[in-house]
Each structure stands twice: as C-alpha cells, then as structure tokens.
C-alpha positions, 0 to 999 in steps of 0.5 A: 372223382370219388369223394371219400370220408375216412372214419376210424378211431386210430390216427395211424390207420386213418393216415395210412389209408389217406396216404394210400388214397392220395396216390390215386388220381380218381379218388379224393379224401374229403374228410376224416372222422374219429368216431361214429357220431362224427362220421354221421355228422360229416357224412351229412355235411360233406356228402361223400360218395364212399364212407370207409367205416371202422366198426369198433369206435368209441361212443356210437360205433361203426354199425350204428353210424352205418344205420344212421347214415343209411336212414338219412337217405344219403347217396353215400355208400358205406364200405366197412373196413374192419378187423372182424372176420366173424360171421355175425359182424358181417351179416349185421353190417350188411343188414345195417346198410353197408355196401361192402365189407373188407378186412383191414389186413387186405386193405393194401391189396383190395381197398382201392378195388372195393372203393371203386366197386361200391362207387359203381353201386356194386356190392364188394365182399372180401373173398373169404366172406363169400363162403358165408353168403354162398353157404347160407344160400346153399343151405336155404336152397337145400331146405327148399328142395327137401320141403318140395320133395316131401310134398311131392312124396305124398303125391308121387312117392315112387317118382320122388324116390327115383329123384333121390336115387338120381341125386345120390348117384350124381353126388357119388359121381362128383366125388369119384370124378374129383380124384381125376383132377390134376394137382393144378386143377384141384388148386384152381377148384379150391380158389374158385370155391373161396371166391377168387377171380380168375385174375386173383387165381392167376396171381396166386398161382403165378400163371396167366388168366388164360391158363386159369380159364383152361384149368377151370374149364377142364376141372368143371368138365371132369366134375360135370359142374356148370355153376360156381355154386355147385363148386362151393357145394362140393367143396363144403361137402369134401371139407375143403371149405 
C-alpha cells in the first residue's frame, strides 16, 4: 500500500486529488496539508511513502518544504504537483530533492503513474519537461565535444578537420533524409522527441503499440539514428522542439 500525503493550499484541489486516489486499491491518503510548514510537520509524523507537493503555498512554500523534508532524511519521496511550467521552477525543484515533477493540468492522466513511479524510486518527469533535461544534456555534450576537438586540433590539425567535415556531412545527410519520412513517421518522430512513450504515442495517434514501433524503426533507419538523444538533437536543430 502506497501511503500518500497531499499538500496544497486550495481545498478543492486537495479534495479532487484525494477523491482520485481513493479509487485506487494500492494507494491510501494518510493526511493532507495546507501549507509548507504543515507538510513538513506531517511528513515527519506520518512518514508517508509519497508526498504530493504544491509549490505556491503561503508561509513556507513547497520548494522550501521539499528541502526541509529531504534534509530530514525521511524515506518519503516528494512529487511536485504544480501549475508552473517554467524551466527555473523545474530545475530548482529537482535540486531541492524532488523525485518527480508533474503539471496539474495533466494530473488526471499522469498522476497515478507518477505516484507509483516515485514509490518504486524512479524519477518521474512530465514529458514536456524532458526536453529541458535533454536539451541541457546535449548542450553540455556538444560543449565537451568542441573542447575536445580544440585540444586535438593543436596536436593533429588535419585529422580534426576531417572529423569536422564528416560530422557536417552526417548532419547534412540527416537533414536530407528527413524529407524521406512519411507523414506518420514525422508524427512519431515529433512525439518521440517530446518524450512520449510508445504507448502514449499509440493513444495519441490511435494506433497500436506494435504499429508505433514499426514506424519508429523505419523512421530511425531512414535518418540513420540509433538513440533517442539523437532524435531530440535533430528535432531541436529543425525547430520542431
């Protein structure tokens, strides 16, 4: 049984969430809090498995409450449930110790999966937020490659120039090959880049998971891509993300 503490300063939101959770046989709401201070107090007292934490609350806000709960060395996992889509909130929440980040507008679809995921000690990130993580990762990765190439250039200039040429040719090939994708393959490409799972893509496009996998395989083969991070890189380059 997953014990959950619901922390939100709006009573209607709390009641709505609690009603949703009460219908699940493996989830039990053990308490509710109306502000960050109360959330910290009840977290220490009730020791829930998962704490649903709103960020914008009076007094101690959800961000500070998350820091205090994390510092208390409790086993409770904090799942941020908020209206804020800004990158700054997202990064700060994870740095504060949050185990997941989900938007309230998606709660009716994603909340149950998110609770179960963080309970299993996984990190749950709402699909649209995945772009932020991957974009930052790719930027760091690109910077590391540039620095390495600069060092190599001093030692072996001709070799480095050839590597740059090959990379440009590869990117050009990917751009050219994108025009070979069918409309359905382009739809799958965009949804994969945005962080959707095969099941979610199937539901959105009203096709089976097996059909999604087939389109995904053909799309990656045409683009000569092997990893999802490469799909995201190309999507950002083409302005799709």
